[in-house]
C-alpha angles and dihedrals in degrees: 000000000000124000094252092056091046089053092049091052091048092051092047091052090049090055099258091129094140117043111198141160118237140176087255095067092107092062113100114235121216104248132173119234090213139056121252112252119235094247090058091046092049092052103039109021114030098052094051118025095083095035108047094081093051117108094175104051100042098168088116090069092069091048090056091048090053090055097044096116092048096052096100130167088253091057094049093044090052091051093046091048096058115100093231130096093225096058094040091052093053092042094054092048096048090045089059092045090057094038096238094171092172086073095057093098091050090054091042093055090047088053096048096045094043091200093164131030133229094049110069092091089055092051087050091052091051092050091046089053092051090048094190128145090250095051093045089051090054089054092048092047090053092051095045088060108030097044084066090057107070090164090064109076095198129132102305094125095046091051092047088054088053090051091050091050092049092047089055096052097035097041091234134136106222093130092065090058087064102033098097092045090051091051092049091048091054091047090051091048090052089054092046089051091053091052092048091047091054091049092050091046091055091051091049091050091052094049106027106019139258095288093061090045092053092046089054094049091048092051092048092048091057093048112105114199116225113233096165119135120213131181100193093096096048091045090058092045091053090053090053092049091050090052092050094045091053093047096044098049 
């Protein structure tokens, strides 16, 4: 295995599954100059990165409470500085739990640059929880740019749900600033899907015959994408964060 392939596999595992250029490239990301040791990963990353989003199995909440006095700014900075979605996700969440507002810009730049996947919705949750002008501006900045990028299936919908939630509790109208862009993005994605479906159908016809190709097109034509936005999930997540913030003061 050559070095280039090894690097590609490493990036994919870290969550850098889509490499893209953005207008936020000039922003400097917080990045560690060291690798996390396994003991640190076993304590802070592995128990939480797959659990924190769960609102059904909430056993992870008690584990965080048990660690409340050990969740220092150094720990959260170390997590946020690792180029891996798992560590960044846990770092952003614990930073909010402990109210480390000095780390808001670090999380905001991570959100805008979207260097790794699987974590943008968590950044959005954290900024919704903070509900400050600065954090809301980061969400709006993200939407102003990424709603113009239908080819990037990132966290546009999750962040719109955050905006809707914040509009509701703040009596604001930020969602309407993005409504037309959201509609256009979904229309563009529908067109992109049609093009991809035709491309896949041609490949199927070449390899499996015209009948399989027509079956695929028929199935895709009856598929109705779901573009609904819902704030029930984020509402429950905010309740959990409030509980943890109060306990971990």
